[in-house]
NULO-792172 format. One record per residue (C-alpha): residue in one letter; x, y, z. Coordinates in steps of 0.1 Angstrom, whole numbers, padded with zeros to 4 digits, always signed. Layout:
BEGIN
AXYZ...
// end
This chain:
BEGIN
X-0726+1125+0812X-0719+1137+0848X-0741+1159+0871X-0714+1184+0875X-0679+1193+0881X-0657+1174+0906X-0631+1191+0932X-0621+1156+0948X-0589+1153+0923X-0557+1172+0922X-0568+1181+0883X-0598+1204+0894X-0603+1240+0889X-0594+1254+0924X-0623+1272+0943X-0597+1296+0961X-0587+1307+0923X-0625+1308+0907X-0633+1334+0937X-0603+1356+0931X-0623+1364+0896X-0642+1400+0906X-0659+1396+0871X-0648+1430+0865X-0648+1426+0827X-0612+1438+0818X-0607+1403+0800X-0633+1408+0777X-0616+1431+0749X-0587+1405+0750X-0608+1373+0744X-0608+1359+0712X-0639+1339+0711X-0659+1372+0730X-0644+1392+0702X-0661+1369+0675X-0695+1364+0691X-0699+1390+0719X-0715+1362+0743X-0706+1362+0781X-0703+1326+0784X-0677+1327+0759X-0655+1350+0777X-0630+1343+0805X-0650+1355+0832X-0681+1336+0819X-0661+1304+0812X-0651+1310+0850X-0689+1314+0862X-0696+1283+0847X-0669+1264+0865X-0682+1276+0898X-0716+1267+0892X-0706+1232+0877X-0684+1226+0912X-0718+1238+0930X-0739+1216+0912X-0759+1247+0897X-0749+1232+0862X-0747+1197+0846X-0719+1195+0822X-0738+1189+0791X-0730+1192+0755X-0735+1229+0754X-0715+1236+0788X-0687+1216+0773X-0687+1236+0743X-0683+1270+0759X-0650+1252+0773X-0639+1237+0740X-0643+1271+0723X-0614+1285+0746X-0582+1290+0730X-0564+1292+0764X-0544+1320+0749X-0542+1335+0783X-0546+1369+0774X-0568+1375+0798X-0541+1367+0824X-0522+1398+0814X-0554+1421+0813X-0566+1407+0847X-0560+1433+0873X-0571+1409+0901X-0542+1385+0893X-0567+1356+0884X-0546+1325+0873X-0566+1313+0843X-0542+1288+0831X-0550+1262+0861X-0585+1271+0860X-0589+1259+0823X-0564+1229+0824X-0583+1218+0856X-0620+1220+0838X-0604+1205+0808X-0589+1177+0828X-0622+1168+0844X-0645+1171+0811X-0623+1146+0794X-0625+1120+0822X-0659+1122+0827X-0680+1135+0797X-0688+1111+0769X-0676+1128+0737X-0693+1118+0702X-0676+1089+0687X-0662+1109+0661X-0649+1136+0682X-0633+1114+0709X-0614+1096+0681X-0602+1124+0666X-0587+1138+0699X-0577+1106+0707X-0557+1099+0678X-0542+1135+0679X-0530+1129+0715X-0514+1093+0703X-0495+1108+0675X-0485+1144+0676X-0467+1143+0710X-0445+1115+0701X-0419+1125+0672X-0413+1087+0662X-0448+1082+0654X-0455+1119+0638X-0425+1107+0617X-0445+1081+0601X-0477+1102+0597X-0459+1132+0583X-0444+1105+0555X-0470+1109+0529X-0467+1149+0529X-0434+1146+0512X-0451+1138+0480X-0485+1148+0484X-0484+1181+0508X-0486+1208+0482X-0514+1191+0465X-0532+1187+0498X-0530+1219+0508X-0545+1233+0476X-0574+1209+0482X-0576+1219+0514X-0580+1258+0505X-0603+1248+0479X-0627+1228+0502X-0641+1260+0517X-0620+1263+0551X-0636+1295+0566X-0617+1327+0561X-0648+1353+0566X-0663+1351+0600X-0700+1346+0604X-0722+1367+0624X-0730+1349+0660X-0714+1318+0674X-0716+1287+0650X-0739+1262+0664X-0710+1235+0665X-0678+1254+0669X-0655+1220+0661X-0673+1214+0627X-0675+1178+0611X-0649+1153+0604X-0642+1167+0569X-0640+1201+0584X-0613+1188+0606X-0592+1171+0581X-0596+1202+0559X-0582+1222+0586X-0558+1197+0591X-0542+1197+0557X-0546+1236+0553X-0522+1240+0584X-0499+1209+0575X-0461+1217+0583X-0437+1217+0556X-0419+1185+0551X-0384+1174+0536X-0362+1142+0538X-0338+1163+0557X-0365+1175+0583X-0377+1138+0585X-0344+1115+0589X-0323+1148+0599X-0306+1149+0635X-0292+1175+0655X-0255+1172+0668X-0255+1162+0705X-0230+1189+0714X-0220+1219+0697X-0192+1238+0718X-0191+1276+0721X-0174+1297+0695X-0152+1313+0718X-0146+1311+0753X-0177+1291+0772X-0198+1313+0792X-0226+1288+0796X-0238+1252+0791X-0273+1250+0777X-0294+1219+0766X-0317+1227+0736X-0354+1209+0735X-0359+1197+0703X-0395+1195+0704X-0418+1176+0684X-0431+1193+0655X-0404+1218+0657X-0375+1189+0651X-0395+1171+0623X-0406+1205+0605X-0386+1234+0616X-0353+1218+0621X-0338+1251+0607X-0349+1267+0638X-0332+1244+0657X-0300+1248+0637X-0301+1284+0639X-0308+1287+0678X-0277+1264+0682X-0256+1284+0657X-0265+1319+0674X-0261+1303+0710X-0227+1292+0700X-0216+1323+0686X-0224+1338+0722X-0203+1318+0739X-0228+1287+0749X-0217+1249+0749X-0253+1236+0734X-0263+1198+0744X-0292+1183+0726X-0299+1154+0747X-0308+1122+0728X-0333+1107+0751X-0355+1138+0753X-0390+1135+0740X-0424+1158+0740X-0427+1182+0768X-0462+1175+0775X-0474+1209+0765X-0501+1196+0738X-0520+1168+0762X-0517+1197+0793X-0534+1222+0775X-0558+1197+0759X-0568+1183+0794X-0551+1151+0792X-0526+1158+0825X-0520+1119+0832X-0503+1119+0798X-0489+1154+0803X-0472+1142+0836X-0460+1108+0824X-0444+1129+0792X-0427+1156+0815X-0413+1130+0843X-0393+1114+0812X-0378+1150+0802X-0371+1158+0837X-0349+1129+0840X-0332+1133+0807X-0324+1169+0814X-0315+1166+0847X-0289+1139+0834X-0277+1164+0808X-0263+1187+0838X-0262+1221+0824X-0268+1255+0837X-0299+1266+0811X-0327+1247+0793X-0333+1266+0761X-0367+1265+0743X-0374+1280+0710X-0413+1274+0710X-0435+1289+0731X-0460+1263+0743X-0434+1240+0751X-0416+1269+0773X-0448+1276+0790X-0454+1241+0798X-0418+1234+0808X-0422+1262+0834X-0455+1249+0844X-0437+1217+0855X-0436+1227+0893X-0473+1233+0893X-0481+1201+0875X-0463+1179+0901X-0472+1203+0929X-0494+1175+0949X-0469+1145+0938X-0440+1144+0966X-0417+1125+0946X-0416+1147+0918X-0428+1181+0933X-0389+1195+0939X-0371+1181+0908X-0402+1197+0887X-0398+1231+0905X-0360+1227+0899X-0363+1221+0864X-0386+1244+0855X-0364+1271+0872X-0335+1266+0845X-0361+1268+0818X-0356+1299+0795X-0368+1308+0760X-0340+1314+0736X-0347+1352+0738X-0344+1353+0773X-0312+1335+0775X-0297+1357+0751X-0306+1385+0774X-0295+1368+0805X-0259+1366+0787X-0258+1404+0782X-0232+1415+0761X-0231+1406+0725X-0201+1389+0711X-0210+1382+0674X-0219+1413+0651X-0248+1417+0635X-0247+1428+0599X-0276+1448+0580X-0308+1431+0570X-0329+1459+0556X-0367+1445+0559X-0398+1454+0573X-0409+1429+0598X-0440+1422+0616X-0435+1403+0648X-0463+1384+0661X-0465+1377+0696X-0472+1339+0701X-0495+1338+0731X-0478+1313+0754X-0446+1333+0753X-0462+1366+0758X-0492+1359+0781X-0480+1326+0794X-0444+1333+0798X-0443+1372+0803X-0420+1373+0776X-0424+1402+0752X-0396+1429+0754X-0367+1405+0747X-0377+1391+0712X-0384+1425+0702X-0350+1437+0715X-0334+1408+0694X-0348+1421+0661X-0342+1460+0669X-0304+1450+0676X-0306+1439+0637X-0292+1467+0615X-0316+1477+0588X-0348+1458+0606X-0381+1480+0607X-0399+1464+0635X-0441+1467+0629X-0465+1459+0652X-0502+1449+0638X-0533+1458+0655X-0548+1436+0676X-0514+1422+0684X-0523+1409+0718X-0553+1381+0704X-0546+1350+0693X-0543+1336+0656X-0562+1308+0664X-0536+1282+0666X-0535+1276+0703X-0519+1240+0700X-0547+1217+0686X-0571+1240+0686X-0568+1250+0651X-0575+1212+0645X-0604+1206+0667X-0618+1238+0665X-0612+1249+0627X-0641+1275+0622X-0633+1299+0648X-0596+1289+0642X-0600+1300+0606X-0618+1332+0614X-0593+1344+0639X-0561+1334+0614X-0583+1354+0589X-0584+1385+0613X-0548+1383+0620X-0537+1383+0586X-0559+1411+0575X-0539+1434+0605X-0508+1425+0591X-0516+1432+0557X-0522+1467+0566X-0484+1470+0571X-0471+1457+0539X-0446+1437+0553X-0413+1419+0539X-0416+1396+0565X-0432+1381+0597X-0414+1371+0628X-0429+1350+0656X-0416+1324+0683X-0440+1293+0678X-0445+1267+0650X-0482+1262+0654X-0483+1302+0648X-0461+1300+0618X-0482+1271+0601X-0518+1291+0614X-0507+1323+0599X-0491+1312+0568X-0523+1291+0559X-0548+1319+0567X-0524+1343+0543X-0525+1315+0516X-0565+1317+0519X-0565+1352+0515X-0536+1352+0488X-0507+1367+0507X-0472+1345+0505X-0451+1361+0533X-0424+1345+0547X-0424+1334+0582X-0395+1332+0605X-0386+1325+0641X-0366+1358+0656X-0335+1336+0663X-0336+1329+0627X-0333+1365+0618X-0307+1370+0642X-0288+1339+0628X-0288+1354+0593X-0281+1389+0606X-0246+1373+0621X-0237+1352+0589X-0247+1384+0567X-0272+1364+0546X-0307+1369+0540X-0330+1345+0554X-0353+1342+0527X-0326+1324+0504X-0320+1298+0533X-0353+1278+0539
// end
């Protein structure tokens, strides 16, 4: 245990950013954990107060102190709500980096987090770890649901928001991604030409979980971009963008992964870098900030970040639509992925894509701005509150009687699907780009998975 938070490293919560918070309370109704528990220290302004107290030596970094930061989803809804423009992302990332470097976690918690960071950001390791799901996946998911993974929020804050090892394993199985031989061994073409005259050259981030479990999203992305006049490259040497380590306080690991990808995408020599996973896009747009204090990488990181676009942003940037959209009669609930809406400020573009599909009736659930509980590895390390938030999200969606759900992040897809199964719903969930692709080709997307 350390006595207080330090400000003597680059990965520290900035006192200047902390002082921008005027404690007005606009963030409270948008904070998922404050909605669940109603406790001040589990709100953004409460956590900022704790950061200030830690830096000033008025609060020791104890287990209870750390739990308030562990319980934060990092969803950034507070950033959208804040009238003072407080940049919460670097604050929570800095606080977590300090905690991970100096706080002695219980052995089980420490081991579980180390395993996640040693496997998930590395697709080759993930490929091996996911092999058992090929045969046992459906059975393990049923066992996870029967194990009692919570779907009803208890009154008050859990004493241990992380839960025990069994709860974490059950949570991991409940949200385990779908796996097939094609997803495990399949490869994307390294170059796809534009369908007609070329108007832009782009490189696609293949992702980690995205490439291994949601390859159909990557393939749909390539088809739509090609149809709209883009040459699409998928650089073979790319790796994890660093989002998961960055948001979990492992900033050194995040920088190592980011450096590799900066080099790979620089060599691709394209106009734009396209991302179809919200958390990945948010992290890549933060590269300039991540390397702000590194003279050797700062400018390269900023330049790369400036070329990163969510796929919906890129399609809006292209302007005139080339490929005809055919009817897709469906009631579609669009769920805002937090790191797309709050982290990147991309809200209208995916909605515009869906509204442009003839026959789509776009539905917006209550509490649309509230996180579903996925939040990177949150639903694995904090299974109880994650499950509560997932159930809350699904109940709001259910009132709209949708035919399908659209969301732009693999974690959200897995989280909502798991929560829906736990409450007896079985909605098909798609990335918005999949629905655009299905509309261009005149097929029902439910027949393509």
